[in-house]
C-alpha positions, 0 to 999 in steps of 0.5 A: 435072299437070292431074289434080292441079290438078283434084283440089286445085281440087275439094277447095278448092271442096268445103271452101268450100261446107261452110265457108259461114256457116249462116244458121240460126244467129242473129248474136247467137250465142244458142243455142236451148236445149231439153229437159233443158238448159233452165233456170228463172230460178234456174238449175234444170232439169227432170230427165230422168225419162222416161229412168228409167221403172222403179221401180229405179235403179242403184247407180252414184253420180253425184250431183246437187244438187236444187232443195230443197238435198238431194244425190241419188245420181243423177238417177234417184233424184231422179226416183223421189223426185219420183214417190213424194212427188209433188214437182217437185224440179229439178236445181240442178247436177251433183255434190253440193250445197254444204255 
């Protein structure tokens, strides 16, 4: 019986230690946004072009809407167009642009 009480007490203590408030999270609950999730004032974000180093994109269709109002087949295609045309089109949203 003492063993069971001891184990349950240990488990409760373990859970309490890991359930304490994290002091690194601000009280106003504003998340720190970094990298590709960071958006400009228009809601656009930088494409993750470093993921697509080569000059070839897959044929997969996963459209993104560019800040220029054009739909790109993938974020890779948007990055490739940016490199070829020396532009800085950002990702406005996932999915095709509204018609």
